Phi, psi and omega in degrees: 000311174308320185289315176300315181298324181288321175293320181291326178289327178290319179285334177291316172304317182285331177289314178301321179296319176293323182287320180293323175301314176303309178302324185263016185297327172292324180285313173298321188293321181300315190280326177293332186293334181278342174251307186267089177260351186190186181287324175290321175295331172305317183295315178295318183303308182294323181287323177287322188287337176293320182293317182296314185276347182051037173198122188282332183288326174300309183300321181294323175299318180296322178303313185289322178297316181297321178291324183293330177269010176069022185269341180227154177270184188287322182291329175290317180299326177290317180290320180285335169291320175301314187293335180289319179293313185298318187287320177297334184289338184271342190301312184293335183288317181300316182300319185294322183291312175310314174303325181286323178293324178280009182056035181270342175236148186286325187230149177301321179296315181293317184291338181238016183300307178284321175306316180288328173298312173304314173311301191290325176291324179291310179296322181290348177258311187278341169298300177305317180303314179306311181285321180291320181287321178294319181289333181267007182294321180302332182285325185272344178291341184309337183261006183302318190290339178293318181289314193281351177262113191294142175263124193278086177236012181084165189291128180293138175300144182292147172243174186296317179300316183290327177287326177290310183293324182295319185293319182298319183291322171305316189280310184280328186100157189289326185291316183287321187295323173301319175294317175302321183292325176296312181302327188282333176292311176309306183292326174298317185294326178297314184293321180292322177295322182297319180294321178290326176297335179287343180291154177285100180281333182295322173299314179301315188295313172305313185294319192248351186307311185292337181280347177290347171301327178268125186309318187285326176286328176297311176306311188294323178291322181296310181309304187290312183296327181280324177288324180288314182272350184046032182223114170300316189300327186280313182295332173274337175293332174291327201252327190304307180303333178282324175296317179293336177260015170089358182279341174237132176280159178313312179293343176273326183275337178298314171301323177297317183290326175300311176303318178296322178300324178277318176302336188281356186266000175293328173288334176290324175293321180295323179297311176311315177292313181303330182278348181055053177244089182315313179283333168302312179302307190295322176296312173301320179293329174291319181296316183295320184300309176303316182298317171299320178292320180294308181300321177288331168297314173301324181286328171294325178255030184311316182297336171276323184293311184297319173301320183288323175294311176303320179294321175300306179304316183293324179290322184291313186267012187296310179232156172299329176293320172300320185293322181290322183288324177298314181298317182290332178285329176301329181263331184280313181309316180292320180298308184303320180293331175283313184293315184262349176297000000 
């Protein structure tokens, strides 16, 4: 019952977000033009917004909603979803850094170890995906006119969600309803995480621990568990305690995180379907497909890939000065994309 209520709340929140974005389209368009004046600013805006909201999935949902309301174009949607993943990957590093500054952990390396690993893995996949996907965008843009051209089949019958969202916008106003939509998405994700916490993680660990020794099985587990639960927090929560206690080796957890990085796009795909935006769905599928191909290539080249990741991580945390510079780039790069784009 709790699961059903959570799913309905999530779907309602997504539909409300789409309806309020439509209602606020003139206001959003005026203000978006000040920030998102091209593709690079779109990437930077979503990247930095992930820091502000501390949640990449919310930013991806907002991006799809903006596209559904015709406020951004397809290439900007693609880049904004990428930006949401790049920004979300850095949040754990900031949290680890705060722990170190508050003296909750003894060493900088310990405080940011897993977060930095996840960050490097995410960026090593999504930066090539960004380039490959952006270059292939003209091919998939040929179907945009299909979505944007209305089909004269008569008015669609109203559904329960449409009636609820319309009534809420009438009562609260579009601006307040927009905030309510964001809060409902946050709430539904929190409720879903609570449901997942009630699952027997120990059983999952016992059942699949031995399979992590194979990189392909480890990758598949990360992909499937994250895709089915639509929660990276849960899928990593299953494996991270084992890694922290030395039961899982670094070379075993890397393919698992790579799989989770692809599986986390499933919730974005669900949002695109819920918003009834075919081109949005196609854009997410394009992102998933290229991401999967790039990840499979890294697994084929695994003996070369892991030393590269290790060298990058050791270099970043080698000295505090390097690490401070690294943190500054995480803040400066998205801002530069916005300002200079």
